[in-house]
C-alpha positions in Angstrom: 292.3 74.4 -11.5 293.2 77.9 -10.4 293.7 81.5 -12.1 296.0 83.6 -10.1 295.8 87.3 -11.1 298.8 89.5 -10.4 297.4 92.7 -9.4 297.7 96.4 -8.1 295.9 97.6 -5.0 294.1 100.5 -5.7 292.5 100.5 -2.2 288.6 100.7 -2.2 289.2 100.5 -5.6 288.7 97.1 -7.7 292.1 96.1 -8.1 294.1 96.2 -11.5 295.2 93.3 -13.1 299.1 93.4 -14.2 298.9 89.7 -15.8 297.0 86.4 -15.5 298.0 82.9 -15.5 296.6 79.3 -14.8 298.1 77.3 -12.5 298.2 73.2 -13.1 298.1 72.7 -9.3 295.1 71.7 -7.5 296.3 72.8 -4.5 294.8 76.1 -3.3 298.1 76.1 -0.5 300.3 75.4 -2.9 299.4 77.9 -5.2 299.3 80.8 -2.7 302.9 79.4 -1.7 304.5 79.5 -5.4 302.7 83.1 -5.8 304.1 84.3 -2.5 307.5 83.1 -3.8 307.1 85.0 -7.3 306.0 88.2 -6.3 309.6 89.4 -6.2 310.2 88.4 -10.2 306.5 89.5 -11.4 307.6 93.2 -9.9 310.6 92.8 -12.2 308.9 91.5 -15.4 306.3 94.6 -15.1 308.7 97.5 -14.0 306.1 99.7 -15.3 303.0 98.8 -13.4 304.4 96.2 -10.7 301.8 94.4 -8.9 301.4 95.1 -5.3 300.1 91.2 -5.1 297.9 88.5 -6.3 294.5 87.2 -6.3 293.5 83.3 -6.7 290.3 82.5 -8.3 288.7 79.2 -8.9 287.5 77.2 -11.6 284.4 79.2 -11.9 286.3 82.3 -11.6 285.4 82.9 -7.7 288.0 84.5 -5.7 289.3 82.3 -3.1 292.0 83.6 -1.9 294.2 87.0 -2.0 297.3 88.5 -1.1 298.9 91.9 -0.8 301.6 92.4 1.7 301.0 95.9 3.6 304.3 97.6 3.2 303.3 96.9 -0.6 300.2 98.7 -1.2 299.7 102.0 -3.3 297.3 104.6 -1.6 
């Protein structure tokens, strides 16, 4: 099981979490693909603080992947 943290990228500072959700999938590749496909929807759900990307955590809370499209990072 994995968790997805929809996050704001603040450069060198730790990312700011907009929303966290638990995935029912045991496939890291499936979780990443699903999250990439839903980024636009998550931005629309949080217009005041839209996420720039996401961080994927494993069941123990360890970061196993992150995705922040280059053109969408904040300064």
